[in-house]
PDB file with one MODEL, atoms N, CA, C and O in Angstrom:
MODEL        1
ATOM      1  N   UNK A   1       0.835  -1.168   0.000  1.00  0.00           N
ATOM      2  CA  UNK A   1       0.000   0.000   0.000  1.00  0.00           C
ATOM      3  C   UNK A   1       0.891   1.247   0.000  1.00  0.00           C
ATOM      4  O   UNK A   1       1.810   1.351   0.812  1.00  0.00           O
ATOM      5  N   UNK A   2       0.619   2.201  -0.918  1.00  0.00           N
ATOM      6  CA  UNK A   2       1.459   3.399  -0.977  1.00  0.00           C
ATOM      7  C   UNK A   2       1.306   4.247   0.290  1.00  0.00           C
ATOM      8  O   UNK A   2       0.247   4.284   0.916  1.00  0.00           O
ATOM      9  N   UNK A   3       2.390   4.916   0.638  1.00  0.00           N
ATOM     10  CA  UNK A   3       2.361   5.780   1.822  1.00  0.00           C
ATOM     11  C   UNK A   3       1.481   6.995   1.565  1.00  0.00           C
ATOM     12  O   UNK A   3       1.492   7.570   0.477  1.00  0.00           O
ATOM     13  N   UNK A   4       0.731   7.370   2.572  1.00  0.00           N
ATOM     14  CA  UNK A   4      -0.055   8.593   2.506  1.00  0.00           C
ATOM     15  C   UNK A   4       0.888   9.774   2.690  1.00  0.00           C
ATOM     16  O   UNK A   4       1.990   9.630   3.218  1.00  0.00           O
ATOM     17  N   UNK A   5       0.441  10.936   2.250  1.00  0.00           N
ATOM     18  CA  UNK A   5       1.298  12.127   2.338  1.00  0.00           C
ATOM     19  C   UNK A   5       1.715  12.401   3.778  1.00  0.00           C
ATOM     20  O   UNK A   5       2.871  12.740   4.032  1.00  0.00           O
ATOM     21  N   UNK A   6       0.798  12.260   4.712  1.00  0.00           N
ATOM     22  CA  UNK A   6       1.109  12.495   6.119  1.00  0.00           C
ATOM     23  C   UNK A   6       2.205  11.538   6.589  1.00  0.00           C
ATOM     24  O   UNK A   6       3.119  11.937   7.310  1.00  0.00           O
ATOM     25  N   UNK A   7       2.105  10.275   6.174  1.00  0.00           N
ATOM     26  CA  UNK A   7       3.106   9.281   6.565  1.00  0.00           C
ATOM     27  C   UNK A   7       4.467   9.585   5.932  1.00  0.00           C
ATOM     28  O   UNK A   7       5.508   9.384   6.557  1.00  0.00           O
ATOM     29  N   UNK A   8       4.449  10.063   4.704  1.00  0.00           N
ATOM     30  CA  UNK A   8       5.700  10.427   4.035  1.00  0.00           C
ATOM     31  C   UNK A   8       6.388  11.572   4.776  1.00  0.00           C
ATOM     32  O   UNK A   8       7.605  11.559   4.966  1.00  0.00           O
ATOM     33  N   UNK A   9       5.599  12.557   5.189  1.00  0.00           N
ATOM     34  CA  UNK A   9       6.166  13.682   5.921  1.00  0.00           C
ATOM     35  C   UNK A   9       6.824  13.207   7.211  1.00  0.00           C
ATOM     36  O   UNK A   9       7.939  13.615   7.537  1.00  0.00           O
ATOM     37  N   UNK A  10       6.134  12.352   7.933  1.00  0.00           N
ATOM     38  CA  UNK A  10       6.701  11.837   9.189  1.00  0.00           C
ATOM     39  C   UNK A  10       7.959  11.021   8.936  1.00  0.00           C
ATOM     40  O   UNK A  10       8.918  11.094   9.704  1.00  0.00           O
ATOM     41  N   UNK A  11       7.954  10.249   7.863  1.00  0.00           N
ATOM     42  CA  UNK A  11       9.129   9.454   7.520  1.00  0.00           C
ATOM     43  C   UNK A  11      10.315  10.359   7.209  1.00  0.00           C
ATOM     44  O   UNK A  11      11.439  10.078   7.625  1.00  0.00           O
ATOM     45  N   UNK A  12      10.070  11.434   6.486  1.00  0.00           N
ATOM     46  CA  UNK A  12      11.133  12.392   6.151  1.00  0.00           C
ATOM     47  C   UNK A  12      11.652  13.063   7.416  1.00  0.00           C
ATOM     48  O   UNK A  12      12.861  13.188   7.607  1.00  0.00           O
ATOM     49  N   UNK A  13      10.741  13.493   8.273  1.00  0.00           N
ATOM     50  CA  UNK A  13      11.144  14.142   9.524  1.00  0.00           C
ATOM     51  C   UNK A  13      11.998  13.202  10.359  1.00  0.00           C
ATOM     52  O   UNK A  13      13.032  13.605  10.892  1.00  0.00           O
ATOM     53  N   UNK A  14      11.572  11.958  10.474  1.00  0.00           N
ATOM     54  CA  UNK A  14      12.338  10.983  11.257  1.00  0.00           C
ATOM     55  C   UNK A  14      13.719  10.749  10.659  1.00  0.00           C
ATOM     56  O   UNK A  14      14.717  10.693  11.377  1.00  0.00           O
ATOM     57  N   UNK A  15      13.765  10.613   9.341  1.00  0.00           N
ATOM     58  CA  UNK A  15      15.042  10.376   8.675  1.00  0.00           C
ATOM     59  C   UNK A  15      16.002  11.532   8.930  1.00  0.00           C
ATOM     60  O   UNK A  15      17.155  11.324   9.309  1.00  0.00           O
ATOM     61  N   UNK A  16      15.515  12.751   8.717  1.00  0.00           N
ATOM     62  CA  UNK A  16      16.369  13.928   8.879  1.00  0.00           C
ATOM     63  C   UNK A  16      16.816  14.076  10.335  1.00  0.00           C
ATOM     64  O   UNK A  16      17.971  14.404  10.604  1.00  0.00           O
ATOM     65  N   UNK A  17      15.908  13.834  11.258  1.00  0.00           N
ATOM     66  CA  UNK A  17      16.272  14.020  12.666  1.00  0.00           C
ATOM     67  C   UNK A  17      17.264  12.966  13.151  1.00  0.00           C
ATOM     68  O   UNK A  17      17.985  13.196  14.122  1.00  0.00           O
ATOM     69  N   UNK A  18      17.305  11.828  12.492  1.00  0.00           N
ATOM     70  CA  UNK A  18      18.202  10.753  12.932  1.00  0.00           C
ATOM     71  C   UNK A  18      19.543  10.718  12.207  1.00  0.00           C
ATOM     72  O   UNK A  18      20.471  10.037  12.644  1.00  0.00           O
ATOM     73  N   UNK A  19      19.645  11.454  11.098  1.00  0.00           N
ATOM     74  CA  UNK A  19      20.902  11.387  10.345  1.00  0.00           C
ATOM     75  C   UNK A  19      21.920  12.384  10.885  1.00  0.00           C
ATOM     76  O   UNK A  19      21.576  13.463  11.366  1.00  0.00           O
ATOM     77  N   UNK A  20      23.174  11.988  10.789  1.00  0.00           N
ATOM     78  CA  UNK A  20      24.281  12.874  11.140  1.00  0.00           C
ATOM     79  C   UNK A  20      25.098  13.224   9.898  1.00  0.00           C
ATOM     80  O   UNK A  20      26.160  13.840   9.991  1.00  0.00           O
ATOM     81  N   UNK A  21      24.590  12.825   8.748  1.00  0.00           N
ATOM     82  CA  UNK A  21      25.285  13.050   7.491  1.00  0.00           C
ATOM     83  C   UNK A  21      25.023  14.480   7.027  1.00  0.00           C
ATOM     84  O   UNK A  21      23.931  14.794   6.554  1.00  0.00           O
ATOM     85  N   UNK A  22      26.018  15.337   7.161  1.00  0.00           N
ATOM     86  CA  UNK A  22      25.837  16.745   6.816  1.00  0.00           C
ATOM     87  C   UNK A  22      25.563  16.947   5.330  1.00  0.00           C
ATOM     88  O   UNK A  22      24.882  17.899   4.950  1.00  0.00           O
ATOM     89  N   UNK A  23      26.083  16.065   4.494  1.00  0.00           N
ATOM     90  CA  UNK A  23      25.797  16.183   3.059  1.00  0.00           C
ATOM     91  C   UNK A  23      24.317  15.970   2.782  1.00  0.00           C
ATOM     92  O   UNK A  23      23.721  16.691   1.982  1.00  0.00           O
ATOM     93  N   UNK A  24      23.729  14.994   3.434  1.00  0.00           N
ATOM     94  CA  UNK A  24      22.302  14.732   3.269  1.00  0.00           C
ATOM     95  C   UNK A  24      21.491  15.916   3.794  1.00  0.00           C
ATOM     96  O   UNK A  24      20.558  16.379   3.138  1.00  0.00           O
ATOM     97  N   UNK A  25      21.853  16.394   4.970  1.00  0.00           N
ATOM     98  CA  UNK A  25      21.134  17.523   5.562  1.00  0.00           C
ATOM     99  C   UNK A  25      21.226  18.749   4.657  1.00  0.00           C
ATOM    100  O   UNK A  25      20.224  19.422   4.414  1.00  0.00           O
ATOM    101  N   UNK A  26      22.433  19.039   4.157  1.00  0.00           N
ATOM    102  CA  UNK A  26      22.607  20.191   3.266  1.00  0.00           C
ATOM    103  C   UNK A  26      21.847  20.015   1.960  1.00  0.00           C
ATOM    104  O   UNK A  26      21.268  20.973   1.448  1.00  0.00           O
ATOM    105  N   UNK A  27      21.843  18.805   1.416  1.00  0.00           N
ATOM    106  CA  UNK A  27      21.123  18.550   0.163  1.00  0.00           C
ATOM    107  C   UNK A  27      19.625  18.747   0.348  1.00  0.00           C
ATOM    108  O   UNK A  27      18.966  19.349  -0.500  1.00  0.00           O
ATOM    109  N   UNK A  28      19.091  18.247   1.444  1.00  0.00           N
ATOM    110  CA  UNK A  28      17.660  18.424   1.717  1.00  0.00           C
ATOM    111  C   UNK A  28      17.342  19.901   1.930  1.00  0.00           C
ATOM    112  O   UNK A  28      16.343  20.411   1.424  1.00  0.00           O
ATOM    113  N   UNK A  29      18.194  20.572   2.675  1.00  0.00           N
ATOM    114  CA  UNK A  29      18.004  22.008   2.905  1.00  0.00           C
ATOM    115  C   UNK A  29      18.002  22.776   1.583  1.00  0.00           C
ATOM    116  O   UNK A  29      17.133  23.616   1.352  1.00  0.00           O
ATOM    117  N   UNK A  30      18.974  22.487   0.717  1.00  0.00           N
ATOM    118  CA  UNK A  30      19.062  23.161  -0.575  1.00  0.00           C
ATOM    119  C   UNK A  30      17.833  22.871  -1.434  1.00  0.00           C
ATOM    120  O   UNK A  30      17.295  23.769  -2.081  1.00  0.00           O
ATOM    121  N   UNK A  31      17.396  21.622  -1.436  1.00  0.00           N
ATOM    122  CA  UNK A  31      16.214  21.247  -2.208  1.00  0.00           C
ATOM    123  C   UNK A  31      14.999  22.028  -1.739  1.00  0.00           C
ATOM    124  O   UNK A  31      14.265  22.583  -2.557  1.00  0.00           O
ATOM    125  N   UNK A  32      14.779  22.078  -0.437  1.00  0.00           N
ATOM    126  CA  UNK A  32      13.615  22.782   0.096  1.00  0.00           C
ATOM    127  C   UNK A  32      13.716  24.284  -0.124  1.00  0.00           C
ATOM    128  O   UNK A  32      12.715  24.941  -0.410  1.00  0.00           O
ATOM    129  N   UNK A  33      14.909  24.823   0.005  1.00  0.00           N
ATOM    130  CA  UNK A  33      15.105  26.253  -0.226  1.00  0.00           C
ATOM    131  C   UNK A  33      14.849  26.597  -1.687  1.00  0.00           C
ATOM    132  O   UNK A  33      14.155  27.567  -1.992  1.00  0.00           O
ATOM    133  N   UNK A  34      15.414  25.794  -2.590  1.00  0.00           N
ATOM    134  CA  UNK A  34      15.198  26.027  -4.022  1.00  0.00           C
ATOM    135  C   UNK A  34      13.719  25.947  -4.364  1.00  0.00           C
ATOM    136  O   UNK A  34      13.210  26.758  -5.138  1.00  0.00           O
ATOM    137  N   UNK A  35      13.028  24.966  -3.788  1.00  0.00           N
ATOM    138  CA  UNK A  35      11.603  24.795  -4.061  1.00  0.00           C
ATOM    139  C   UNK A  35      10.810  26.002  -3.566  1.00  0.00           C
ATOM    140  O   UNK A  35       9.914  26.485  -4.259  1.00  0.00           O
ATOM    141  N   UNK A  36      11.134  26.484  -2.384  1.00  0.00           N
ATOM    142  CA  UNK A  36      10.420  27.617  -1.811  1.00  0.00           C
ATOM    143  C   UNK A  36      10.663  28.900  -2.603  1.00  0.00           C
ATOM    144  O   UNK A  36       9.798  29.774  -2.666  1.00  0.00           O
ATOM    145  N   UNK A  37      11.843  29.003  -3.203  1.00  0.00           N
ATOM    146  CA  UNK A  37      12.200  30.210  -3.946  1.00  0.00           C
ATOM    147  C   UNK A  37      11.824  30.133  -5.420  1.00  0.00           C
ATOM    148  O   UNK A  37      11.932  31.123  -6.145  1.00  0.00           O
ATOM    149  N   UNK A  38      11.389  28.972  -5.859  1.00  0.00           N
ATOM    150  CA  UNK A  38      11.074  28.789  -7.279  1.00  0.00           C
ATOM    151  C   UNK A  38       9.951  29.740  -7.684  1.00  0.00           C
ATOM    152  O   UNK A  38       8.970  29.933  -6.965  1.00  0.00           O
ATOM    153  N   UNK A  39      10.135  30.314  -8.847  1.00  0.00           N
ATOM    154  CA  UNK A  39       9.100  31.204  -9.361  1.00  0.00           C
ATOM    155  C   UNK A  39       8.239  30.449 -10.355  1.00  0.00           C
ATOM    156  O   UNK A  39       8.668  29.458 -10.947  1.00  0.00           O
ATOM    157  N   UNK A  40       7.050  30.919 -10.525  1.00  0.00           N
ATOM    158  CA  UNK A  40       6.140  30.345 -11.505  1.00  0.00           C
ATOM    159  C   UNK A  40       6.668  30.721 -12.890  1.00  0.00           C
ATOM    160  O   UNK A  40       6.921  31.894 -13.165  1.00  0.00           O
ATOM    161  N   UNK A  41       6.831  29.729 -13.753  1.00  0.00           N
ATOM    162  CA  UNK A  41       7.394  30.007 -15.076  1.00  0.00           C
ATOM    163  C   UNK A  41       6.561  31.040 -15.817  1.00  0.00           C
ATOM    164  O   UNK A  41       7.099  31.786 -16.635  1.00  0.00           O
ATOM    165  N   UNK A  42       5.269  31.100 -15.553  1.00  0.00           N
ATOM    166  CA  UNK A  42       4.374  32.040 -16.239  1.00  0.00           C
ATOM    167  C   UNK A  42       4.845  33.474 -16.010  1.00  0.00           C
ATOM    168  O   UNK A  42       4.767  34.313 -16.907  1.00  0.00           O
ATOM    169  N   UNK A  43       5.330  33.744 -14.814  1.00  0.00           N
ATOM    170  CA  UNK A  43       5.796  35.085 -14.480  1.00  0.00           C
ATOM    171  C   UNK A  43       7.059  35.463 -15.242  1.00  0.00           C
ATOM    172  O   UNK A  43       7.386  36.644 -15.362  1.00  0.00           O
ATOM    173  N   UNK A  44       7.766  34.465 -15.755  1.00  0.00           N
ATOM    174  CA  UNK A  44       9.013  34.709 -16.477  1.00  0.00           C
ATOM    175  C   UNK A  44       8.785  34.903 -17.984  1.00  0.00           C
ATOM    176  O   UNK A  44       9.712  35.268 -18.707  1.00  0.00           O
ATOM    177  N   UNK A  45       7.569  34.662 -18.455  1.00  0.00           N
ATOM    178  CA  UNK A  45       7.275  34.755 -19.884  1.00  0.00           C
ATOM    179  C   UNK A  45       6.981  36.192 -20.285  1.00  0.00           C
ATOM    180  O   UNK A  45       6.485  36.993 -19.493  1.00  0.00           O
ATOM    181  N   UNK A  46       7.304  36.496 -21.543  1.00  0.00           N
ATOM    182  CA  UNK A  46       6.987  37.818 -22.074  1.00  0.00           C
ATOM    183  C   UNK A  46       5.485  37.867 -22.388  1.00  0.00           C
ATOM    184  O   UNK A  46       4.839  36.825 -22.498  1.00  0.00           O
ATOM    185  N   UNK A  47       4.935  39.072 -22.532  1.00  0.00           N
ATOM    186  CA  UNK A  47       3.520  39.183 -22.908  1.00  0.00           C
ATOM    187  C   UNK A  47       3.209  38.452 -24.223  1.00  0.00           C
ATOM    188  O   UNK A  47       2.142  37.856 -24.362  1.00  0.00           O
ATOM    189  N   UNK A  48       4.139  38.499 -25.183  1.00  0.00           N
ATOM    190  CA  UNK A  48       3.921  37.795 -26.459  1.00  0.00           C
ATOM    191  C   UNK A  48       3.862  36.282 -26.252  1.00  0.00           C
ATOM    192  O   UNK A  48       3.021  35.604 -26.842  1.00  0.00           O
ATOM    193  N   UNK A  49       4.753  35.759 -25.417  1.00  0.00           N
ATOM    194  CA  UNK A  49       4.749  34.321 -25.148  1.00  0.00           C
ATOM    195  C   UNK A  49       3.460  33.900 -24.452  1.00  0.00           C
ATOM    196  O   UNK A  49       2.884  32.863 -24.782  1.00  0.00           O
ATOM    197  N   UNK A  50       3.012  34.694 -23.500  1.00  0.00           N
ATOM    198  CA  UNK A  50       1.758  34.395 -22.806  1.00  0.00           C
ATOM    199  C   UNK A  50       0.588  34.395 -23.785  1.00  0.00           C
ATOM    200  O   UNK A  50      -0.283  33.527 -23.744  1.00  0.00           O
ATOM    201  N   UNK A  51       0.596  35.392 -24.664  1.00  0.00           N
ATOM    202  CA  UNK A  51      -0.478  35.513 -25.651  1.00  0.00           C
ATOM    203  C   UNK A  51      -0.521  34.290 -26.571  1.00  0.00           C
ATOM    204  O   UNK A  51      -1.599  33.781 -26.880  1.00  0.00           O
ATOM    205  N   UNK A  52       0.651  33.821 -27.009  1.00  0.00           N
ATOM    206  CA  UNK A  52       0.699  32.654 -27.891  1.00  0.00           C
ATOM    207  C   UNK A  52       0.201  31.401 -27.184  1.00  0.00           C
ATOM    208  O   UNK A  52      -0.497  30.583 -27.783  1.00  0.00           O
ATOM    209  N   UNK A  53       0.556  31.249 -25.918  1.00  0.00           N
ATOM    210  CA  UNK A  53       0.096  30.098 -25.159  1.00  0.00           C
ATOM    211  C   UNK A  53      -1.424  30.153 -24.994  1.00  0.00           C
ATOM    212  O   UNK A  53      -2.110  29.147 -25.179  1.00  0.00           O
ATOM    213  N   UNK A  54      -1.941  31.322 -24.647  1.00  0.00           N
ATOM    214  CA  UNK A  54      -3.384  31.472 -24.482  1.00  0.00           C
ATOM    215  C   UNK A  54      -4.119  31.203 -25.790  1.00  0.00           C
ATOM    216  O   UNK A  54      -5.194  30.603 -25.790  1.00  0.00           O
ATOM    217  N   UNK A  55      -3.540  31.648 -26.906  1.00  0.00           N
ATOM    218  CA  UNK A  55      -4.129  31.372 -28.215  1.00  0.00           C
ATOM    219  C   UNK A  55      -4.157  29.868 -28.480  1.00  0.00           C
ATOM    220  O   UNK A  55      -5.154  29.341 -28.975  1.00  0.00           O
ATOM    221  N   UNK A  56      -3.071  29.183 -28.154  1.00  0.00           N
ATOM    222  CA  UNK A  56      -3.027  27.738 -28.331  1.00  0.00           C
ATOM    223  C   UNK A  56      -4.065  27.030 -27.483  1.00  0.00           C
ATOM    224  O   UNK A  56      -4.684  26.067 -27.938  1.00  0.00           O
ATOM    225  N   UNK A  57      -4.264  27.491 -26.258  1.00  0.00           N
ATOM    226  CA  UNK A  57      -5.279  26.894 -25.393  1.00  0.00           C
ATOM    227  C   UNK A  57      -6.685  27.115 -25.951  1.00  0.00           C
ATOM    228  O   UNK A  57      -7.538  26.231 -25.871  1.00  0.00           O
ATOM    229  N   UNK A  58      -6.918  28.296 -26.515  1.00  0.00           N
ATOM    230  CA  UNK A  58      -8.225  28.549 -27.152  1.00  0.00           C
ATOM    231  C   UNK A  58      -8.427  27.630 -28.354  1.00  0.00           C
ATOM    232  O   UNK A  58      -9.525  27.121 -28.579  1.00  0.00           O
ATOM    233  N   UNK A  59      -7.354  27.421 -29.126  1.00  0.00           N
ATOM    234  CA  UNK A  59      -7.437  26.501 -30.264  1.00  0.00           C
ATOM    235  C   UNK A  59      -7.808  25.096 -29.799  1.00  0.00           C
ATOM    236  O   UNK A  59      -8.633  24.429 -30.422  1.00  0.00           O
ATOM    237  N   UNK A  60      -7.205  24.656 -28.716  1.00  0.00           N
ATOM    238  CA  UNK A  60      -7.515  23.324 -28.183  1.00  0.00           C
ATOM    239  C   UNK A  60      -8.984  23.251 -27.793  1.00  0.00           C
ATOM    240  O   UNK A  60      -9.663  22.274 -28.108  1.00  0.00           O
ATOM    241  N   UNK A  61      -9.477  24.279 -27.109  1.00  0.00           N
ATOM    242  CA  UNK A  61     -10.886  24.296 -26.695  1.00  0.00           C
ATOM    243  C   UNK A  61     -11.824  24.235 -27.900  1.00  0.00           C
ATOM    244  O   UNK A  61     -12.906  23.654 -27.812  1.00  0.00           O
ATOM    245  N   UNK A  62     -11.420  24.831 -29.023  1.00  0.00           N
ATOM    246  CA  UNK A  62     -12.234  24.840 -30.238  1.00  0.00           C
ATOM    247  C   UNK A  62     -12.046  23.575 -31.069  1.00  0.00           C
ATOM    248  O   UNK A  62     -12.710  23.391 -32.088  1.00  0.00           O
ATOM    249  N   UNK A  63     -11.140  22.708 -30.631  1.00  0.00           N
ATOM    250  CA  UNK A  63     -10.893  21.474 -31.373  1.00  0.00           C
ATOM    251  C   UNK A  63      -9.965  21.660 -32.558  1.00  0.00           C
ATOM    252  O   UNK A  63      -9.855  20.771 -33.403  1.00  0.00           O
ATOM    253  N   UNK A  64      -9.303  22.787 -32.632  1.00  0.00           N
ATOM    254  CA  UNK A  64      -8.367  23.053 -33.724  1.00  0.00           C
ATOM    255  C   UNK A  64      -7.015  22.443 -33.380  1.00  0.00           C
ATOM    256  O   UNK A  64      -6.066  23.145 -33.031  1.00  0.00           O
ATOM    257  N   UNK A  65      -6.951  21.121 -33.487  1.00  0.00           N
ATOM    258  CA  UNK A  65      -5.744  20.385 -33.143  1.00  0.00           C
ATOM    259  C   UNK A  65      -5.438  19.358 -34.223  1.00  0.00           C
ATOM    260  O   UNK A  65      -6.307  18.989 -35.013  1.00  0.00           O
ATOM    261  N   UNK A  66      -4.198  18.905 -34.245  1.00  0.00           N
ATOM    262  CA  UNK A  66      -3.771  17.847 -35.152  1.00  0.00           C
ATOM    263  C   UNK A  66      -3.110  16.785 -34.286  1.00  0.00           C
ATOM    264  O   UNK A  66      -2.293  17.104 -33.423  1.00  0.00           O
ATOM    265  N   UNK A  67      -3.458  15.531 -34.513  1.00  0.00           N
ATOM    266  CA  UNK A  67      -2.912  14.467 -33.691  1.00  0.00           C
ATOM    267  C   UNK A  67      -1.418  14.273 -33.962  1.00  0.00           C
ATOM    268  O   UNK A  67      -0.915  14.594 -35.038  1.00  0.00           O
ATOM    269  N   UNK A  68      -0.742  13.747 -32.971  1.00  0.00           N
ATOM    270  CA  UNK A  68       0.675  13.440 -33.081  1.00  0.00           C
ATOM    271  C   UNK A  68       0.897  12.464 -34.234  1.00  0.00           C
ATOM    272  O   UNK A  68       1.859  12.595 -34.991  1.00  0.00           O
ATOM    273  N   UNK A  69       0.013  11.496 -34.360  1.00  0.00           N
ATOM    274  CA  UNK A  69       0.103  10.491 -35.418  1.00  0.00           C
ATOM    275  C   UNK A  69       0.023  11.151 -36.802  1.00  0.00           C
ATOM    276  O   UNK A  69       0.774  10.787 -37.707  1.00  0.00           O
ATOM    277  N   UNK A  70      -0.883  12.116 -36.967  1.00  0.00           N
ATOM    278  CA  UNK A  70      -1.029  12.794 -38.252  1.00  0.00           C
ATOM    279  C   UNK A  70       0.198  13.652 -38.589  1.00  0.00           C
ATOM    280  O   UNK A  70       0.617  13.709 -39.745  1.00  0.00           O
ATOM    281  N   UNK A  71       0.760  14.303 -37.600  1.00  0.00           N
ATOM    282  CA  UNK A  71       1.968  15.113 -37.832  1.00  0.00           C
ATOM    283  C   UNK A  71       3.130  14.219 -38.245  1.00  0.00           C
ATOM    284  O   UNK A  71       3.878  14.546 -39.166  1.00  0.00           O
ATOM    285  N   UNK A  72       3.275  13.087 -37.556  1.00  0.00           N
ATOM    286  CA  UNK A  72       4.355  12.150 -37.905  1.00  0.00           C
ATOM    287  C   UNK A  72       4.173  11.642 -39.333  1.00  0.00           C
ATOM    288  O   UNK A  72       5.140  11.534 -40.086  1.00  0.00           O
ATOM    289  N   UNK A  73       2.950  11.336 -39.696  1.00  0.00           N
ATOM    290  CA  UNK A  73       2.684  10.840 -41.057  1.00  0.00           C
ATOM    291  C   UNK A  73       2.984  11.927 -42.090  1.00  0.00           C
ATOM    292  O   UNK A  73       3.557  11.637 -43.140  1.00  0.00           O
ATOM    293  N   UNK A  74       2.611  13.149 -41.807  1.00  0.00           N
ATOM    294  CA  UNK A  74       2.835  14.259 -42.735  1.00  0.00           C
ATOM    295  C   UNK A  74       4.330  14.451 -43.011  1.00  0.00           C
ATOM    296  O   UNK A  74       4.725  14.726 -44.145  1.00  0.00           O
ATOM    297  N   UNK A  75       5.143  14.308 -41.990  1.00  0.00           N
ATOM    298  CA  UNK A  75       6.571  14.547 -42.137  1.00  0.00           C
ATOM    299  C   UNK A  75       7.388  13.258 -42.283  1.00  0.00           C
ATOM    300  O   UNK A  75       8.618  13.284 -42.242  1.00  0.00           O
ATOM    301  N   UNK A  76       6.694  12.143 -42.453  1.00  0.00           N
ATOM    302  CA  UNK A  76       7.367  10.874 -42.693  1.00  0.00           C
ATOM    303  C   UNK A  76       8.213  10.378 -41.535  1.00  0.00           C
ATOM    304  O   UNK A  76       9.277   9.791 -41.733  1.00  0.00           O
ATOM    305  N   UNK A  77       7.745  10.612 -40.362  1.00  0.00           N
ATOM    306  CA  UNK A  77       8.500  10.193 -39.168  1.00  0.00           C
ATOM    307  C   UNK A  77       7.976   8.859 -38.682  1.00  0.00           C
ATOM    308  O   UNK A  77       8.472   8.326 -37.689  1.00  0.00           O
TER     309      UNK A  77
ENDMDL
END
């Protein structure tokens, strides 16, 4: 049976509290710090890039799509 999120958190806490390996502690610290500081990629996009993505999403909603299989066939892949 897969671990529940609550159980995973407790397992991580126990592991970290019991280890004396500074490399592991530093790696976990760096991972959590990087995750907390991560920015949403959307905020990094230019207005033109956002507009193109939104246009593509509207196309999908309208059914204006081409299957992967059809594109491969068109280009002989």
